[in-house]
Residue frames as a rotation matrix with the C-alpha (Angstrom) as fourth column:
UNK 1
0.832 0.551 -0.055 19.67
0.252 -0.287 0.924 -9.57
0.494 -0.783 -0.378 24.01
UNK 2
-0.178 -0.917 -0.356 22.26
0.900 -0.005 -0.436 -7.47
0.398 -0.398 0.826 25.82
UNK 3
-0.945 -0.320 0.067 22.43
0.261 -0.860 -0.438 -4.59
0.198 -0.397 0.896 28.26
UNK 4
-0.550 0.801 -0.237 18.77
0.240 -0.120 -0.963 -4.87
-0.800 -0.587 -0.126 29.15
UNK 5
-0.132 0.471 -0.872 17.77
-0.832 -0.530 -0.160 -4.45
-0.538 0.705 0.462 25.49
UNK 6
-0.099 0.187 0.977 16.16
0.353 0.925 -0.141 -6.86
-0.930 0.331 -0.157 23.03
UNK 7
-0.865 -0.242 -0.439 16.63
-0.309 -0.433 0.847 -6.49
-0.395 0.868 0.300 19.30
UNK 8
-0.015 0.966 0.257 13.20
0.077 0.257 -0.963 -6.30
-0.997 0.005 -0.079 17.66
UNK 9
0.940 0.337 0.045 13.92
0.092 -0.126 -0.988 -5.00
-0.327 0.933 -0.149 14.16
UNK 10
0.069 -0.938 0.341 16.98
0.866 0.226 0.446 -5.41
-0.495 0.264 0.828 11.95
UNK 11
-0.513 -0.356 -0.781 18.50
-0.013 -0.907 0.421 -2.55
-0.858 0.226 0.461 9.99
UNK 12
-0.976 0.169 0.140 16.89
0.165 0.145 0.976 -3.85
0.145 0.975 -0.169 6.78
UNK 13
-0.182 0.964 -0.192 13.43
0.971 0.207 0.121 -3.93
0.157 -0.165 -0.974 8.39
UNK 14
0.080 0.174 -0.982 13.85
0.533 -0.839 -0.105 -0.36
-0.842 -0.515 -0.160 9.61
UNK 15
-0.835 -0.417 -0.359 15.03
-0.095 -0.533 0.841 0.73
-0.542 0.736 0.405 6.16
UNK 16
-0.756 0.612 0.233 11.98
0.536 0.375 0.757 -0.86
0.376 0.697 -0.611 4.54
UNK 17
0.078 0.813 -0.577 9.62
0.975 -0.183 -0.126 0.72
-0.208 -0.553 -0.807 7.07
UNK 18
-0.195 -0.254 -0.947 11.21
0.196 -0.956 0.216 4.13
-0.961 -0.144 0.236 6.54
UNK 19
-0.978 -0.208 -0.002 11.06
0.026 -0.128 0.991 3.71
-0.207 0.970 0.131 2.75
UNK 20
-0.423 0.897 0.125 7.38
0.836 0.334 0.434 2.79
0.348 0.289 -0.892 2.82
UNK 21
0.162 0.493 -0.855 6.57
0.812 -0.559 -0.168 5.70
-0.561 -0.667 -0.491 5.13
UNK 22
-0.424 -0.418 -0.804 8.42
-0.024 -0.882 0.471 8.34
-0.905 0.219 0.363 3.08
UNK 23
-0.994 0.043 0.105 7.29
0.109 0.111 0.988 7.06
0.030 0.993 -0.115 -0.33
UNK 24
-0.255 0.964 -0.072 3.68
0.958 0.262 0.118 6.86
0.133 -0.038 -0.990 0.88
UNK 25
0.098 0.239 -0.966 3.77
0.502 -0.850 -0.159 10.44
-0.859 -0.470 -0.203 2.13
UNK 26
-0.718 -0.445 -0.536 5.21
-0.217 -0.588 0.779 11.60
-0.662 0.676 0.326 -1.20
UNK 27
-0.851 0.455 0.264 2.58
0.484 0.482 0.730 9.62
0.205 0.749 -0.630 -3.10
UNK 28
0.061 0.917 -0.393 -0.28
0.970 -0.147 -0.192 11.14
-0.234 -0.370 -0.899 -1.13
UNK 29
-0.010 -0.123 -0.992 1.12
0.188 -0.975 0.119 14.66
-0.982 -0.185 0.033 -1.41
UNK 30
-0.857 -0.380 -0.350 1.92
-0.259 -0.270 0.927 14.39
-0.446 0.885 0.133 -5.12
UNK 31
-0.687 0.672 0.277 -1.34
0.721 0.583 0.374 12.56
0.090 0.456 -0.885 -5.84
UNK 32
0.267 0.765 -0.586 -3.34
0.765 -0.538 -0.354 15.42
-0.586 -0.354 -0.729 -4.36
UNK 33
-0.313 -0.491 -0.813 -1.14
-0.104 -0.833 0.543 17.71
-0.944 0.254 0.209 -6.43
UNK 34
-0.900 0.046 0.433 -2.55
0.424 0.318 0.848 16.10
-0.099 0.947 -0.306 -9.57
UNK 35
0.203 0.978 0.040 -5.83
0.975 -0.206 0.079 17.75
0.086 0.023 -0.996 -8.60
UNK 36
-0.076 -0.243 0.967 -6.17
0.340 -0.918 -0.204 21.55
0.937 0.313 0.152 -8.65
UNK 37
0.660 0.424 -0.620 -6.23
0.686 -0.003 0.727 21.58
0.307 -0.905 -0.294 -4.85
UNK 38
-0.060 -0.793 -0.607 -2.91
0.923 -0.275 0.268 23.30
-0.380 -0.544 0.748 -4.21
UNK 39
-0.817 -0.152 0.556 -3.66
0.426 -0.809 0.405 26.14
0.388 0.567 0.726 -6.61
UNK 40
0.069 0.965 0.252 -7.23
0.318 -0.261 0.912 26.52
0.946 0.017 -0.325 -5.40
UNK 41
0.871 0.278 -0.405 -6.31
0.441 -0.081 0.894 26.61
0.216 -0.957 -0.193 -1.72
UNK 42
0.735 -0.577 0.356 -3.07
-0.440 -0.806 -0.396 28.57
0.515 0.134 -0.847 -2.28
UNK 43
0.864 -0.492 0.107 -0.81
0.257 0.614 0.747 25.85
-0.433 -0.618 0.656 -0.96
UNK 44
0.319 -0.764 0.560 1.66
0.919 0.105 -0.381 26.89
0.232 0.636 0.736 -3.65
UNK 45
0.554 -0.104 0.826 1.86
-0.063 -0.995 -0.083 30.30
0.830 -0.006 -0.557 -1.98
UNK 46
0.970 -0.237 0.046 3.54
-0.012 0.143 0.990 28.80
-0.242 -0.961 0.136 1.08
UNK 47
0.356 -0.913 -0.199 7.32
-0.900 -0.392 0.191 29.27
-0.252 0.111 -0.961 1.32
UNK 48
-0.614 -0.756 0.227 9.17
-0.630 0.643 0.436 26.60
-0.475 0.125 -0.871 -0.66
UNK 49
-0.388 0.550 0.740 6.00
0.391 0.825 -0.409 25.11
-0.835 0.130 -0.535 -2.19
UNK 50
-0.096 0.333 -0.938 5.62
-0.673 -0.716 -0.185 27.22
-0.733 0.614 0.293 -5.31
UNK 51
-0.771 -0.292 -0.566 6.18
-0.624 0.523 0.580 24.04
0.126 0.800 -0.586 -7.36
UNK 52
-0.762 0.417 0.495 3.32
-0.052 0.723 -0.689 22.16
-0.645 -0.551 -0.529 -5.66
UNK 53
0.285 0.951 -0.122 0.73
-0.181 -0.071 -0.981 23.16
-0.941 0.302 0.151 -8.25
UNK 54
-0.176 -0.427 -0.887 2.97
-0.967 -0.094 0.237 22.26
-0.184 0.899 -0.396 -11.20
UNK 55
0.766 0.634 0.105 1.37
-0.602 0.766 -0.226 19.13
-0.224 0.110 0.968 -12.69
UNK 56
0.647 -0.541 -0.537 4.56
-0.214 0.547 -0.809 17.80
0.732 0.638 0.239 -14.31
UNK 57
-0.410 -0.805 0.428 6.64
-0.666 -0.057 -0.744 18.16
0.623 -0.590 -0.513 -11.15
UNK 58
-0.094 0.445 0.890 4.08
-0.901 0.342 -0.267 16.41
-0.423 -0.827 0.369 -8.96
UNK 59
0.867 0.393 -0.306 3.68
-0.495 0.751 -0.438 13.70
0.058 0.531 0.845 -11.62
UNK 60
0.151 -0.907 -0.394 7.43
-0.350 0.324 -0.879 13.05
0.925 0.271 -0.268 -11.61
UNK 61
-0.555 -0.308 0.773 7.45
-0.815 0.014 -0.580 12.88
0.168 -0.951 -0.259 -7.81
UNK 62
0.393 0.813 0.430 4.49
-0.838 0.509 -0.197 10.51
-0.379 -0.283 0.881 -7.94
UNK 63
0.804 -0.108 -0.584 6.25
-0.328 0.740 -0.588 8.13
0.496 0.664 0.560 -10.32
UNK 64
-0.252 -0.967 -0.023 9.53
-0.418 0.130 -0.899 8.16
0.873 -0.217 -0.437 -8.40
UNK 65
-0.436 0.163 0.885 7.74
-0.892 0.050 -0.449 7.61
-0.117 -0.985 0.123 -5.08
UNK 66
0.681 0.732 -0.008 5.67
-0.718 0.665 -0.204 4.80
-0.144 0.145 0.979 -6.63
UNK 67
0.450 -0.610 -0.652 8.82
-0.245 0.618 -0.747 3.05
0.859 0.496 0.129 -7.85
UNK 68
-0.575 -0.672 0.468 10.34
-0.593 -0.053 -0.804 3.44
0.564 -0.739 -0.368 -4.38
UNK 69
-0.015 0.673 0.740 7.23
-0.944 0.234 -0.231 1.96
-0.328 -0.702 0.632 -2.73
UNK 70
0.842 0.316 -0.438 7.16
-0.483 0.803 -0.350 -1.00
0.241 0.506 0.828 -5.12
UNK 71
-0.001 -0.937 -0.349 10.87
-0.279 0.335 -0.900 -1.66
0.960 0.096 -0.262 -4.50
UNK 72
-0.626 -0.226 0.747 10.39
-0.755 -0.064 -0.652 -1.51
0.195 -0.972 -0.130 -0.71
UNK 73
0.368 0.858 0.358 7.33
-0.887 0.439 -0.140 -3.79
-0.277 -0.266 0.923 -0.89
UNK 74
0.736 -0.166 -0.656 9.15
-0.283 0.805 -0.522 -6.43
0.615 0.570 0.545 -2.94
UNK 75
-0.350 -0.934 0.075 12.16
-0.380 0.069 -0.922 -6.18
0.856 -0.352 -0.379 -0.66
UNK 76
-0.277 0.358 0.892 9.89
-0.957 -0.015 -0.291 -6.70
-0.090 -0.934 0.346 2.36
UNK 77
0.759 0.651 -0.003 8.29
-0.643 0.750 -0.154 -9.84
-0.098 0.118 0.988 0.92
UNK 78
0.545 -0.614 -0.571 11.55
-0.138 0.606 -0.783 -11.37
0.827 0.506 0.245 -0.32
UNK 79
-0.398 -0.764 0.508 13.50
-0.625 -0.179 -0.759 -10.59
0.671 -0.620 -0.406 2.88
UNK 80
-0.184 0.385 0.904 10.98
-0.927 0.238 -0.290 -12.19
-0.327 -0.892 0.313 5.23
UNK 81
0.840 0.476 -0.261 10.22
-0.541 0.773 -0.331 -15.10
0.045 0.419 0.907 2.88
UNK 82
0.243 -0.844 -0.479 13.92
-0.252 0.422 -0.871 -16.02
0.937 0.332 -0.110 2.65
UNK 83
-0.714 -0.524 0.465 14.24
-0.535 -0.021 -0.845 -15.83
0.452 -0.851 -0.265 6.43
UNK 84
-0.371 0.690 -0.622 10.93
0.428 0.721 0.545 -17.69
0.824 -0.064 -0.563 6.90
UNK 85
-0.929 0.102 -0.355 9.66
0.270 -0.466 -0.843 -14.96
-0.251 -0.879 0.405 9.18
UNK 86
-0.518 0.827 0.218 5.87
0.270 -0.084 0.959 -14.93
0.811 0.556 -0.180 9.11
UNK 87
-0.744 0.154 -0.650 5.13
0.658 -0.003 -0.753 -13.48
-0.118 -0.988 -0.099 12.56
UNK 88
-0.831 0.387 -0.400 3.04
-0.324 -0.921 -0.218 -10.66
-0.453 -0.051 0.890 11.09
UNK 89
-0.723 0.604 -0.336 0.59
-0.187 0.297 0.936 -12.88
0.665 0.740 -0.102 9.24
UNK 90
-0.101 0.784 0.612 -2.88
-0.966 -0.225 0.130 -13.04
0.240 -0.578 0.780 10.85
UNK 91
-0.955 -0.179 -0.236 -3.76
-0.105 0.949 -0.296 -16.09
0.277 -0.258 -0.926 12.92
UNK 92
-0.131 0.950 -0.284 -7.00
0.348 0.312 0.884 -17.73
0.928 0.017 -0.372 13.89
UNK 93
0.350 0.382 -0.855 -8.57
0.924 0.010 0.383 -15.95
0.155 -0.924 -0.349 16.84
UNK 94
-0.699 -0.711 0.076 -6.76
0.696 -0.701 -0.158 -12.64
0.166 -0.058 0.984 16.25
UNK 95
-0.337 0.636 0.694 -10.01
0.015 -0.734 0.679 -10.68
0.941 0.240 0.238 15.98
UNK 96
0.689 0.633 -0.352 -11.28
0.308 0.185 0.933 -11.92
0.656 -0.752 -0.068 19.34
UNK 97
0.192 -0.712 -0.675 -7.92
0.980 0.099 0.174 -11.49
-0.057 -0.695 0.717 21.04
UNK 98
-0.621 -0.404 0.672 -7.57
0.519 -0.854 -0.033 -7.98
0.587 0.328 0.740 19.63
UNK 99
0.256 0.815 0.520 -10.73
-0.071 -0.521 0.851 -6.95
0.964 -0.255 -0.076 21.42
UNK 100
0.774 -0.030 -0.632 -9.37
0.596 0.369 0.713 -8.42
0.211 -0.929 0.304 24.67
UNK 101
-0.259 -0.961 -0.102 -6.06
0.964 -0.250 -0.093 -6.55
0.064 -0.123 0.990 24.25
UNK 102
-0.450 0.147 0.881 -7.78
0.224 -0.936 0.270 -3.25
0.864 0.319 0.389 23.46
UNK 103
0.669 0.737 0.097 -9.98
0.036 -0.162 0.986 -3.55
0.742 -0.657 -0.135 26.56
UNK 104
0.526 -0.543 -0.654 -6.93
0.850 0.362 0.383 -4.40
0.029 -0.758 0.652 28.65
UNK 105
-0.509 -0.759 0.406 -5.13
0.753 -0.622 -0.217 -1.24
0.417 0.195 0.888 27.48
UNK 106
-0.223 0.518 0.825 -8.04
-0.279 -0.845 0.455 0.74
0.934 -0.129 0.334 28.94
UNK 107
-0.730 -0.229 0.644 -7.79
-0.661 -0.005 -0.751 -1.08
0.175 -0.973 -0.148 32.25
UNK 108
0.327 0.902 0.283 -10.50
-0.916 0.376 -0.140 -3.66
-0.232 -0.213 0.949 31.64
UNK 109
0.990 0.039 0.132 -9.04
-0.024 0.993 -0.113 -7.11
-0.136 0.108 0.985 32.09
UNK 110
0.188 -0.975 0.117 -5.61
-0.312 0.054 0.949 -8.55
-0.932 -0.214 -0.294 31.34
UNK 111
0.254 -0.178 -0.951 -3.85
-0.967 -0.063 -0.247 -8.96
-0.016 0.982 -0.188 28.02
UNK 112
0.967 0.003 0.254 -3.42
0.001 1.000 -0.015 -12.54
-0.254 0.015 0.967 26.81
UNK 113
0.115 -0.990 0.083 0.22
0.134 0.098 0.986 -13.67
-0.984 -0.102 0.143 26.36
UNK 114
0.882 0.217 -0.418 1.46
-0.317 -0.382 -0.868 -12.21
-0.348 0.899 -0.268 23.07
UNK 115
0.473 -0.735 0.485 4.05
0.849 0.527 -0.030 -13.28
-0.233 0.427 0.874 20.55
UNK 116
-0.605 -0.796 -0.025 6.39
0.754 -0.583 0.304 -10.80
-0.256 0.165 0.952 18.83
UNK 117
-0.880 0.390 0.270 3.37
-0.194 -0.815 0.547 -8.97
0.433 0.429 0.793 17.43
UNK 118
-0.659 0.729 0.184 0.03
-0.261 0.007 -0.965 -8.34
-0.706 -0.684 0.185 19.09
UNK 119
-0.345 0.584 0.735 -3.08
0.752 0.641 -0.156 -9.77
-0.562 0.499 -0.660 17.41
UNK 120
0.693 0.647 -0.320 -4.32
0.351 -0.690 -0.633 -6.32
-0.630 0.326 -0.705 16.38
UNK 121
0.004 -0.776 -0.631 -0.91
-0.592 -0.511 0.624 -5.60
-0.806 0.371 -0.461 14.83
UNK 122
-0.780 -0.256 0.571 -1.25
0.210 0.753 0.624 -8.70
-0.589 0.607 -0.533 12.66
UNK 123
0.169 0.919 0.357 -4.75
0.858 0.041 -0.512 -7.64
-0.485 0.393 -0.781 11.59
UNK 124
0.625 -0.001 -0.781 -3.51
-0.140 -0.984 -0.111 -4.11
-0.768 0.179 -0.615 10.88
UNK 125
-0.493 -0.866 -0.086 -0.69
-0.342 0.102 0.934 -5.58
-0.800 0.490 -0.347 8.77
UNK 126
-0.518 0.382 0.765 -3.20
0.725 0.670 0.156 -7.55
-0.453 0.636 -0.624 6.68
UNK 127
0.578 0.782 -0.232 -5.31
0.582 -0.595 -0.554 -4.42
-0.572 0.185 -0.799 6.23
UNK 128
0.375 -0.508 -0.775 -2.35
-0.465 -0.827 0.317 -2.29
-0.802 0.241 -0.546 5.12
UNK 129
-0.668 -0.626 0.403 -0.98
-0.006 0.545 0.838 -5.05
-0.744 0.558 -0.368 2.88
UNK 130
-0.089 0.734 0.673 -4.32
0.909 0.337 -0.247 -5.27
-0.408 0.590 -0.697 1.07
UNK 131
0.741 0.405 -0.535 -4.57
0.253 -0.907 -0.337 -1.47
-0.622 0.114 -0.775 0.79
UNK 132
-0.028 -0.846 -0.532 -1.07
-0.538 -0.436 0.721 -1.10
-0.842 0.306 -0.443 -0.64
UNK 133
-0.654 -0.156 0.740 -1.64
0.395 0.764 0.510 -4.04
-0.645 0.626 -0.438 -3.00
UNK 134
0.349 0.885 0.308 -4.78
0.823 -0.132 -0.552 -2.36
-0.448 0.447 -0.775 -4.31
UNK 135
0.681 -0.150 -0.717 -2.98
-0.198 -0.980 0.017 0.96
-0.705 0.130 -0.697 -4.78
UNK 136
-0.356 -0.932 -0.076 0.01
-0.389 0.074 0.918 -0.63
-0.850 0.356 -0.389 -6.54
UNK 137
-0.510 0.195 0.838 -1.97
0.649 0.727 0.225 -2.84
-0.565 0.658 -0.497 -8.93
UNK 138
0.588 0.791 0.166 -4.40
0.733 -0.435 -0.524 -0.11
-0.342 0.430 -0.835 -9.95
UNK 139
0.459 -0.519 -0.721 -1.48
-0.298 -0.855 0.425 2.31
-0.837 0.020 -0.547 -10.21
UNK 140
-0.621 -0.680 0.390 0.18
0.087 0.435 0.896 0.02
-0.779 0.590 -0.211 -12.75
UNK 141
-0.085 0.688 0.721 -3.02
0.944 0.286 -0.162 -0.03
-0.318 0.667 -0.674 -14.79
UNK 142
0.803 0.382 -0.458 -3.24
0.292 -0.921 -0.256 3.77
-0.520 0.072 -0.851 -14.71
UNK 143
-0.051 -0.903 -0.426 0.37
-0.361 -0.381 0.851 3.98
-0.931 0.197 -0.306 -15.92
UNK 144
-0.565 -0.132 0.814 -0.36
0.559 0.665 0.496 1.60
-0.607 0.735 -0.302 -18.82
UNK 145
0.497 0.855 0.146 -3.08
0.734 -0.325 -0.597 3.98
-0.463 0.404 -0.789 -19.97
UNK 146
0.572 -0.325 -0.753 -0.41
-0.267 -0.942 0.204 6.61
-0.776 0.084 -0.625 -20.66
UNK 147
-0.562 -0.776 0.285 1.35
0.017 0.334 0.942 4.44
-0.827 0.535 -0.175 -23.27
UNK 148
-0.190 0.508 -0.840 0.14
-0.887 -0.456 -0.076 5.27
-0.422 0.731 0.537 -26.79
UNK 149
-0.637 -0.156 -0.755 0.62
-0.605 0.708 0.364 1.66
0.478 0.689 -0.545 -27.91
UNK 150
-0.892 0.346 -0.290 -1.68
0.447 0.761 -0.469 0.31
0.059 -0.548 -0.834 -25.20
UNK 151
-0.562 0.786 0.258 -5.42
-0.526 -0.581 0.621 0.86
0.638 0.214 0.740 -25.57
UNK 152
-0.961 0.248 -0.121 -7.36
0.248 0.585 -0.772 -0.03
-0.121 -0.772 -0.624 -22.45
UNK 153
-0.225 0.953 0.201 -11.16
0.664 -0.001 0.748 -0.27
0.714 0.301 -0.632 -22.56
UNK 154
-0.303 0.127 0.944 -12.72
-0.362 -0.932 0.009 2.70
0.881 -0.339 0.328 -20.82
UNK 155
0.762 0.643 0.081 -14.46
-0.313 0.256 0.915 0.57
0.567 -0.722 0.396 -18.12
UNK 156
0.474 -0.672 -0.570 -11.10
0.774 0.626 -0.095 -0.97
0.420 -0.396 0.816 -17.14
UNK 157
-0.547 -0.710 0.444 -9.47
0.441 -0.695 -0.568 2.42
0.712 -0.115 0.693 -16.76
UNK 158
0.004 0.652 0.758 -12.50
-0.495 -0.657 0.568 3.80
0.869 -0.377 0.320 -14.91
UNK 159
0.886 0.317 -0.339 -12.55
0.077 0.620 0.781 0.91
0.457 -0.718 0.525 -12.45
UNK 160
0.089 -0.943 -0.321 -8.79
0.871 0.230 -0.434 1.18
0.483 -0.241 0.842 -11.95
UNK 161
-0.524 -0.256 0.812 -9.10
0.022 -0.958 -0.288 4.89
0.852 -0.133 0.507 -11.19
UNK 162
0.395 0.784 0.480 -11.97
-0.548 -0.218 0.807 4.39
0.738 -0.582 0.343 -8.75
UNK 163
0.859 -0.104 -0.502 -10.25
0.380 0.786 0.488 1.51
0.344 -0.610 0.714 -6.96
UNK 164
-0.220 -0.968 0.117 -6.99
0.687 -0.239 -0.686 3.48
0.693 -0.071 0.718 -6.85
UNK 165
-0.299 0.208 0.931 -8.84
-0.435 -0.899 0.062 6.26
0.850 -0.386 0.359 -5.05
UNK 166
0.789 0.615 0.010 -10.46
-0.330 0.410 0.850 3.74
0.519 -0.674 0.526 -2.69
UNK 167
0.490 -0.695 -0.526 -7.07
0.732 0.656 -0.184 2.19
0.473 -0.295 0.830 -1.96
UNK 168
-0.448 -0.665 0.598 -5.60
0.265 -0.737 -0.621 5.61
0.854 -0.120 0.506 -1.25
UNK 169
0.163 0.606 0.778 -8.36
-0.686 -0.498 0.531 6.39
0.709 -0.620 0.335 1.25
UNK 170
0.908 0.159 -0.388 -7.82
0.098 0.818 0.567 3.01
0.408 -0.553 0.727 2.91
UNK 171
0.025 -0.982 -0.189 -4.09
0.764 0.141 -0.630 3.71
0.645 -0.128 0.753 3.21
UNK 172
-0.440 -0.162 0.883 -4.70
-0.213 -0.937 -0.278 7.15
0.872 -0.310 0.378 4.73
UNK 173
0.571 0.720 0.394 -7.18
-0.613 0.055 0.788 5.73
0.546 -0.691 0.473 7.25
UNK 174
0.754 -0.353 -0.554 -4.71
0.479 0.872 0.097 2.97
0.449 -0.338 0.827 8.11
UNK 175
-0.323 -0.912 0.253 -1.93
0.497 -0.391 -0.774 5.50
0.805 -0.125 0.580 8.70
UNK 176
-0.149 0.357 0.922 -4.17
-0.604 -0.771 0.201 7.59
0.783 -0.527 0.330 10.95
UNK 177
0.871 0.489 -0.038 -5.14
-0.300 0.591 0.749 4.50
0.389 -0.641 0.662 12.96
UNK 178
0.397 -0.824 -0.405 -1.47
0.683 0.560 -0.469 3.44
0.612 -0.090 0.785 13.13
UNK 179
-0.530 -0.602 0.597 -0.45
0.106 -0.746 -0.657 6.83
0.841 -0.286 0.459 14.54
UNK 180
0.200 0.708 0.677 -3.43
-0.700 -0.380 0.604 6.96
0.685 -0.595 0.420 16.89
UNK 181
0.734 0.066 -0.676 -2.38
0.252 0.898 0.362 3.63
0.630 -0.436 0.642 18.40
UNK 182
-0.281 -0.939 -0.199 0.75
0.651 -0.034 -0.758 5.30
0.705 -0.343 0.621 19.77
UNK 183
-0.144 0.320 0.936 -1.44
-0.534 -0.822 0.199 7.61
0.833 -0.471 0.289 21.84
UNK 184
0.895 0.440 -0.074 -1.98
-0.214 0.568 0.794 4.59
0.391 -0.695 0.603 24.10
UNK 185
0.444 -0.767 0.463 0.83
-0.885 -0.295 0.360 4.34
-0.139 -0.569 -0.810 26.65
UNK 186
0.453 -0.309 0.836 1.47
-0.102 0.914 0.393 0.56
-0.886 -0.263 0.383 26.32
UNK 187
0.785 -0.089 0.613 2.31
0.598 0.365 -0.714 1.03
-0.160 0.927 0.339 22.62
UNK 188
0.936 -0.332 -0.114 4.75
-0.346 -0.928 -0.138 3.91
-0.060 0.169 -0.984 22.98
UNK 189
0.207 -0.927 0.312 7.92
-0.307 0.242 0.921 1.84
-0.929 -0.286 -0.235 23.49
UNK 190
0.295 -0.052 0.954 7.44
0.727 0.660 -0.189 0.59
-0.620 0.750 0.233 19.93
UNK 191
0.993 0.076 -0.091 8.06
0.008 -0.809 -0.588 4.06
-0.118 0.584 -0.803 18.50
UNK 192
0.366 -0.929 -0.054 11.76
-0.830 -0.352 0.432 4.07
-0.420 -0.113 -0.900 19.36
UNK 193
0.097 -0.337 0.936 12.09
0.049 0.941 0.334 0.44
-0.994 0.013 0.108 18.26
UNK 194
0.753 0.207 0.625 11.57
0.612 0.128 -0.780 1.52
-0.241 0.970 -0.031 14.65
UNK 195
0.844 -0.527 0.100 14.46
-0.461 -0.807 -0.369 3.96
0.275 0.265 -0.924 15.04
UNK 196
0.034 -0.880 0.474 16.93
-0.980 0.064 0.189 2.06
-0.197 -0.471 -0.860 17.21
UNK 197
-0.126 -0.003 -0.992 15.73
-0.522 0.850 0.064 -1.49
0.843 0.526 -0.109 16.50
UNK 198
-0.773 -0.288 -0.565 15.53
0.286 0.638 -0.715 -2.31
0.566 -0.714 -0.411 20.21
UNK 199
0.434 0.794 0.426 12.98
-0.310 -0.313 0.898 -2.50
0.846 -0.522 0.111 23.02
UNK 200
-0.244 -0.516 0.822 13.74
-0.953 -0.029 -0.301 -2.92
0.179 -0.856 -0.484 26.70
UNK 201
-0.811 -0.118 -0.573 13.99
-0.082 0.993 -0.088 -6.46
0.579 -0.025 -0.815 28.02
UNK 202
-0.844 0.534 -0.040 11.38
0.072 0.038 -0.997 -5.62
-0.531 -0.844 -0.070 30.64
UNK 203
-0.182 0.790 -0.585 8.92
-0.855 -0.422 -0.303 -4.50
-0.486 0.445 0.752 27.95
UNK 204
-0.347 -0.004 -0.938 9.51
-0.721 0.640 0.264 -7.67
0.599 0.768 -0.225 25.91
UNK 205
-0.953 -0.059 -0.296 9.07
0.129 0.807 -0.576 -9.87
0.273 -0.587 -0.762 28.98
UNK 206
-0.690 0.708 -0.152 5.89
-0.020 -0.228 -0.973 -8.11
-0.724 -0.668 0.171 30.07
UNK 207
0.000 0.749 -0.662 4.15
-0.737 -0.448 -0.506 -7.37
-0.676 0.488 0.552 26.74
UNK 208
0.439 0.073 -0.896 5.43
-0.806 0.472 -0.357 -10.19
0.397 0.879 0.266 24.50
UNK 209
0.194 -0.398 0.896 6.12
-0.796 0.470 0.381 -13.12
-0.573 -0.788 -0.226 26.83
UNK 210
0.818 0.129 0.561 5.81
0.141 0.900 -0.413 -15.81
-0.558 0.417 0.717 24.12
UNK 211
0.811 -0.564 0.156 8.37
0.015 -0.247 -0.969 -14.05
0.585 0.788 -0.192 21.95
UNK 212
0.313 -0.710 0.630 10.62
-0.905 -0.424 -0.027 -13.30
0.286 -0.562 -0.776 24.94
UNK 213
0.494 -0.080 0.866 10.53
-0.471 0.812 0.344 -16.94
-0.731 -0.578 0.364 26.03
UNK 214
0.937 -0.089 0.338 11.50
0.319 0.616 -0.720 -18.11
-0.144 0.782 0.606 22.56
UNK 215
0.594 -0.757 0.273 14.47
-0.159 -0.443 -0.882 -15.77
0.789 0.481 -0.384 22.14
UNK 216
0.346 -0.451 0.823 15.59
-0.937 -0.113 0.331 -16.42
-0.056 -0.885 -0.462 25.72
UNK 217
0.751 -0.017 0.660 15.67
-0.074 0.991 0.110 -20.11
-0.656 -0.132 0.743 24.97
UNK 218
0.847 -0.462 0.264 17.78
0.367 0.149 -0.918 -19.49
0.385 0.874 0.296 21.86
UNK 219
0.436 -0.703 0.561 20.15
-0.667 -0.671 -0.323 -17.30
0.604 -0.233 -0.762 23.89
UNK 220
0.436 -0.234 0.869 20.56
-0.751 0.437 0.494 -20.01
-0.496 -0.868 0.014 26.53
UNK 221
0.888 -0.086 0.451 21.22
0.268 0.894 -0.358 -22.63
-0.373 0.439 0.818 23.84
UNK 222
0.699 -0.664 0.265 23.95
0.032 -0.341 -0.939 -20.46
0.714 0.665 -0.218 22.31
UNK 223
0.325 -0.569 0.755 25.53
-0.916 -0.388 0.101 -19.95
0.236 -0.725 -0.647 25.70
UNK 224
0.648 -0.032 0.761 25.47
-0.366 0.863 0.348 -23.69
-0.668 -0.503 0.548 26.36
UNK 225
0.888 -0.331 0.319 27.13
0.453 0.518 -0.726 -24.43
0.075 0.789 0.610 23.03
UNK 226
0.532 -0.712 0.457 29.71
-0.311 -0.667 -0.677 -21.72
0.787 0.218 -0.577 23.65
UNK 227
0.372 -0.368 0.852 30.48
-0.918 -0.010 0.397 -23.15
-0.137 -0.930 -0.342 27.03
């Protein structure tokens, strides 16, 4: 905490978030490219996208992006586990409190005191974690099918394909909801926090009083020890 700013995200957290965002976009774009959509709807006629309908190019992009997503996901889990940071995990009562917070953002009532993350953010995290887990696991199964030495029963491959598609739809819906949340004014300060890593001290005090109180206490303890 300094200069009226509070550090919310470290450089590693921002790197992971950026990696997940970029790799997910590439996966969605290249995944759709595996279908004849870009040729059919002349997407490959757009400037710089003549390669979009090339199956082998989009497949390579898909594999590279998938590896990047898996790396970022593992890094996310290991980083927060080592630091014992579990603020994003859902808590009892989050569903009820989320409804109260959403109503408050529309001027109906007052938000309950929040920790570093709002209850609906913790629920959204669980939703996205499940969706990405589904996509990654079924993606691995689909990759195994391409190895000549591995013979998967047809029902296994069929279920993996169907669930992979379901997971993809869930991820896309989650991204749309995530972006839509920033249309609400109280959430907008969080946009810059994923770029700079900081939010204003006033925002932290007003929107996340439980978190602000905790880090303020740690700051005061450090000052006392330094003195």
